[in-house]
C-alpha positions in Angstrom: -2.1 -6.8 -3.9 0.7 -9.3 -4.8 3.4 -7.7 -6.9 3.7 -10.9 -9.0 -0.1 -11.2 -9.7 -1.9 -8.0 -10.4 0.0 -4.9 -11.3 -2.7 -2.3 -10.4 0.0 0.4 -10.3 -0.3 0.8 -14.1 -3.9 1.9 -13.8 -3.2 4.1 -10.8 -0.3 5.7 -12.6 -2.5 6.4 -15.7 -5.2 7.9 -13.5 -2.8 10.1 -11.6 -0.8 11.4 -14.6 -3.2 11.3 -17.5 -1.8 8.1 -19.1 1.8 9.1 -18.6 3.0 6.3 -17.1 22.2 3.4 -14.1 22.4 0.3 -12.7 21.7 1.0 -9.1 21.9 -0.5 -5.7 18.8 -0.4 -3.3 18.0 3.1 -2.1 19.8 4.4 1.0 18.3 3.4 4.3 16.1 5.9 6.1 15.9 6.5 9.8 14.3 3.7 11.8 13.2 4.2 15.4 11.2 1.0 15.7 7.8 2.5 15.4 5.3 3.4 12.7 2.7 4.7 15.2 0.2 2.4 13.7 -2.4 0.4 15.6 -0.9 -2.7 17.2 -2.3 -5.9 18.6 -1.0 -7.8 21.6 1.1 -10.8 20.5 2.5 -13.7 22.5 6.3 -13.5 22.2 9.1 -16.1 22.1 10.8 -16.5 25.4 13.6 -14.1 25.9 12.7 -11.6 23.2 11.6 -9.0 25.6 11.6 -8.6 29.4 9.1 -11.0 30.9 5.5 -9.8 30.9 3.6 -12.4 29.0 2.6 -10.4 26.0 3.5 -7.1 24.3 1.9 -4.9 21.7 3.6 -5.5 18.4 4.9 -1.9 18.2 6.6 -2.4 21.6 8.3 -5.5 20.3 9.7 -3.5 17.4 10.8 -0.7 19.6 12.5 -3.2 21.9 14.2 -4.7 18.9 15.4 -1.3 17.6 16.7 -0.5 21.1 18.5 -3.8 21.3 20.2 -3.1 18.0 21.3 0.3 19.1 22.8 -1.2 22.3 24.7 -3.8 20.3 22.6 -6.8 21.3 22.2 -8.0 17.7 20.8 -11.4 18.5 17.9 -10.1 20.7 17.3 -7.2 18.3 17.0 -9.4 15.2 14.9 -12.0 17.0 12.4 -9.3 18.0 12.3 -7.8 14.5 11.8 -11.2 13.0 9.0 -12.0 15.3 7.3 -8.7 14.3 8.1 -9.2 10.7 6.4 -12.6 10.8 3.3 -10.8 12.0 3.3 -8.5 9.0 4.9 -5.4 10.6 6.1 -3.3 7.6 8.7 -1.4 9.7 10.3 -4.6 11.0 10.3 -6.2 7.6 11.9 -3.1 6.1 14.6 -2.9 8.8 15.6 -6.5 8.3 15.6 -6.1 4.5 17.9 -3.1 4.9 20.2 -4.9 7.3 20.6 -7.9 4.9 20.9 -5.5 1.8 23.7 -3.6 3.4 25.4 -6.2 5.7 24.5 -4.1 8.8 25.0 -6.4 11.8 24.5 -9.5 9.7 26.2 -11.1 6.7 25.0 -9.4 3.5 22.4 -11.5 1.8 20.6 -9.9 -1.1 18.2 -12.9 -1.4 17.0 -12.5 2.1 16.7 -8.7 1.6 14.7 -9.3 -1.6 12.4 -11.6 0.2 11.7 -9.1 3.0 11.0 -6.3 0.6 8.7 -8.6 -1.4 6.8 -9.4 1.8 6.2 -5.7 2.3 5.1 -5.2 -1.3 2.7 -8.1 -1.2 1.2 -7.2 2.2 1.2 -3.4 2.2 1.0 -2.2 -1.4 -2.5 -1.0 -0.9 -1.9 0.8 2.4 -3.0 4.5 2.5 -0.1 6.6 1.1 -0.5 8.9 4.2 -0.2 6.1 6.7 3.0 6.2 8.9 4.3 2.9 7.4 3.9 4.2 3.8 7.5 5.4 3.8 8.7 1.8 4.4 6.4 0.4 1.7 7.5 2.9 -0.9 11.2 2.3 -0.1 10.6 -1.4 -0.4 9.3 -0.9 -3.9 12.3 1.2 -4.8 14.6 -1.5 -3.4 12.8 -4.2 -5.5 13.2 -2.0 -8.5 16.9 -1.8 -7.9 17.2 -5.6 -7.6 15.2 -6.1 -10.8 17.4 -3.7 -12.6 20.7 -5.5 -11.8 19.4 -9.0 -10.9 20.5 -11.4 -8.1 22.4 -14.5 -9.2 20.3 -17.7 -8.9 17.3 -15.7 -7.6 16.2 -12.7 -9.7 16.9 -12.3 -13.4 17.6 -8.8 -14.7 14.3 -7.3 -15.8 14.2 -3.5 -16.6 10.5 -3.6 -17.3 9.7 -5.1 -13.9 12.1 -2.5 -12.4 10.2 0.2 -14.1 6.9 -1.2 -12.7 8.3 -1.1 -9.2 9.6 2.4 -9.5 6.4 3.6 -11.2 4.1 2.2 -8.5 6.1 3.9 -5.7 6.4 7.1 -7.7 2.7 7.4 -8.6 0.8 5.8 -5.7 3.0 6.8 -2.9 4.5 9.9 -4.5 8.0 8.8 -3.4 10.7 11.2 -4.6 13.4 8.5 -4.7 11.2 6.3 -6.9 10.4 9.3 -9.1 14.2 9.9 -9.5 15.0 6.3 -10.3 12.0 6.0 -12.7 13.3 9.1 -14.5 16.8 7.7 -14.7 15.4 4.7 -16.7 14.0 7.1 -19.3 17.1 9.2 -19.4 19.4 6.3 -19.9 17.1 4.2 -22.0 18.0 1.1 -19.9 15.5 -1.5 -21.1 12.8 1.2 -21.8 12.6 3.7 -24.7 14.5 6.8 -24.0 12.2 9.7 -23.3 13.9 12.8 -21.8 10.7 14.8 -21.7 8.9 12.2 -19.7 11.9 11.9 -17.4 12.0 15.6 -16.8 8.4 15.5 -15.5 9.3 12.9 -12.9 12.6 14.7 -12.1 10.7 17.9 -11.6 8.3 16.3 -9.1 11.2 14.8 -7.1 13.4 17.9 -7.3 10.7 20.1 -5.8 10.6 17.6 -2.9 14.3 18.1 -2.3 15.6 14.9 -3.8 19.1 16.1 -4.7 19.9 13.4 -7.2 16.8 14.5 -9.1 17.8 18.1 -8.8 21.2 17.2 -10.3 19.7 15.2 -13.2 17.1 17.8 -13.9 19.7 20.5 -13.9 21.9 18.6 -16.3 19.0 18.1 -18.7 18.0 21.7 -18.6 21.5 23.1 -18.8 22.5 21.1 -21.9 19.0 20.6 -23.4 17.9 17.3 -24.9 15.4 15.8 -27.3 12.3 17.9 -26.9 13.8 19.9 -24.0 15.1 23.4 -24.9 18.3 24.5 -23.2 17.7 26.6 -20.1 21.2 27.3 -18.8 20.3 29.5 -15.8 17.5 27.3 -14.6 19.7 24.2 -15.0 22.5 25.8 -13.1 20.1 26.7 -10.3 19.1 23.0 -9.8 22.7 21.9 -10.1 23.7 24.4 -7.3 21.0 23.0 -5.0 22.2 19.4 -5.7 25.9 20.3 -5.2 25.1 21.8 -1.8 23.2 18.6 -0.7 25.9 16.2 -2.0 27.5 14.5 1.0 29.6 11.5 0.1 32.1 10.0 -2.4 29.1 8.4 -4.2 27.9 11.9 -5.0 31.0 12.9 -7.0 29.0 12.8 -10.2 26.7 15.5 -8.8 29.7 17.8 -8.0 31.3 17.1 -11.4 28.1 17.9 -13.2 27.8 21.2 -11.4 31.4 22.2 -12.0 31.1 21.4 -15.7 28.0 23.4 -16.0 29.4 26.4 -14.0 32.5 26.4 -16.2 30.4 26.4 -19.3 27.8 29.0 -18.2 27.9 32.6 -19.3 28.2 35.4 -16.8 24.5 36.2 -17.5 23.5 32.6 -16.8 25.4 32.6 -13.6 23.8 35.8 -12.4 20.3 34.6 -13.4 20.8 31.3 -11.7 21.5 33.1 -8.5 18.2 35.0 -8.9 16.3 31.8 -9.5 18.0 30.2 -6.5 17.0 33.1 -4.2 13.4 32.9 -5.4 13.3 29.1 -4.9 14.7 29.3 -1.4 12.2 32.0 -0.5 9.4 29.9 -1.7 10.4 26.8 0.2 10.9 28.5 3.6 
């Protein structure tokens, strides 16, 4: 499937969910060990990419590249990953995309990052959602959604509808919790799509139960205050906000902590007590 030619994700989303189909940067990078454990074919390598041996399985090339990056040999690591990426290796394409998106060992270049993520989407969108490389594919769609939401000067025009399509595909086909959260944010904020808090709450609920703390915070805020079509559930909302606060880790998560503190200050003593009960029940169920 090419993402610019046939958006099958809309049909998939409708089938999976009964027709239910913040300006943000690309999603945070996930751990990369250089392997997807997928079947690999022997490939001839450029001279000097790996220790001499003639040929190497593609997975070994990627592992070698990842090891070179960890040891600080950026040139050899990037050459190895580029070689594997040119052969269609999703993990290598993803790692290079993340490196260019974040300026990790290379000069930041959103255009190159966008191109690598697009390669993944075009080559691997139909991969089995349970395949080892699926996490890279889903994350690439989330990254593309982020780029479409904000745009890239002289490369990608801002297009909230295309961003929604990217998030929706990863959210429905791959069941990716980050995509589910970002899709819900679009419907909470009404950024280029009609605002629909109830629809957003469904996606937030799916992501929150998978431990996506941003979704837990957003869902908690919706439930604590109530919204159009969503009755106020103070104790339940405070429970989700407590989980999110405990998972918040960096300065970029200040909004999560602020949302929790505002809700806690406004909650009644009964709501605080009931939130604790809900929290204990939730933690017991996820163990």
